[in-house]
C-alpha positions in Angstrom: 3.3 2.9 -1.4 2.4 5.5 -3.9 1.0 8.8 -2.4 -1.6 10.5 -4.5 -2.9 14.0 -3.9 -5.6 15.5 -6.0 -8.5 18.0 -5.8 -10.3 16.3 -8.7 -12.9 13.5 -8.2 -11.6 10.0 -8.7 -13.5 7.1 -10.3 -12.2 3.8 -9.0 -13.7 0.5 -10.2 -12.8 -3.1 -9.8 -9.9 -2.3 -7.5 -8.4 -3.9 -4.5 -7.5 -1.2 -1.9 -7.2 -3.6 1.0 -4.9 -2.1 3.7 -5.1 1.4 2.2 -5.0 4.4 4.5 -7.1 7.5 3.9 -6.1 10.4 6.2 -7.4 14.0 6.1 -9.5 13.2 3.1 -12.8 15.0 2.1 -15.2 12.3 0.7 -18.4 14.3 1.1 -20.9 13.6 -1.6 -19.0 10.4 -2.5 -21.0 7.3 -3.6 -20.0 3.8 -2.6 -21.7 0.9 -4.5 -20.9 -2.8 -4.1 -18.0 -2.0 -1.6 -16.6 -4.3 1.0 -15.7 -2.4 4.2 -15.6 -5.5 6.4 -13.0 -5.1 9.1 -12.6 -1.4 8.3 -12.1 1.1 11.2 -13.5 4.6 11.0 -12.2 7.1 13.7 -13.1 10.7 14.1 -15.3 10.7 11.0 -18.3 12.9 10.1 -21.1 10.7 8.8 -23.9 13.2 9.1 -26.4 12.8 6.3 -25.0 9.3 5.5 -27.6 7.0 3.9 -27.1 3.2 4.1 -29.4 0.8 2.3 -29.1 -2.8 1.5 -26.2 -3.0 4.0 -25.0 -5.8 6.2 -24.3 -4.4 9.7 -23.6 -7.7 11.4 -21.2 -7.3 14.3 -20.9 -3.5 13.8 -19.9 -1.7 17.0 -20.7 2.0 17.5 -19.3 3.9 20.5 -18.8 7.5 21.6 -21.0 8.7 18.8 -23.5 11.6 18.5 -26.8 9.8 17.6 -29.2 12.8 17.5 -31.5 12.3 14.5 -30.1 8.9 13.6 -32.8 6.4 12.6 -33.0 2.7 11.9 -36.0 1.7 9.8 -37.5 5.1 10.5 -37.2 4.8 14.3 -35.0 7.3 16.2 -32.0 5.5 17.8 -32.1 7.8 20.8 -35.7 6.6 21.4 -34.7 3.0 21.0 -31.9 3.4 23.5 -34.1 5.3 26.0 -36.7 2.4 25.8 -34.0 -0.1 26.3 -32.5 1.7 29.3 -36.0 2.0 30.9 -36.4 -1.8 30.7 -33.0 -2.5 32.5 -33.1 -3.5 36.2 -32.1 -0.8 38.5 
């Protein structure tokens, strides 16, 4: 495995990075287009301000996350969860 450290932006195209590990990396302001992250695991990540569009979220699991201000199709997720919980039998 080749370790690469840089402070300059990288441009990576048509690459297979399957199995790669990114640790203590600042990717703020990075653009991902036509990227396959299926099976990826994100732990202790800051996704504030993230914008997803034209994305497949099938079988995505989110746990122990701060959801304040998060929307799906313009609807606050916290409102959706509150409505769901209100419908659950007590």
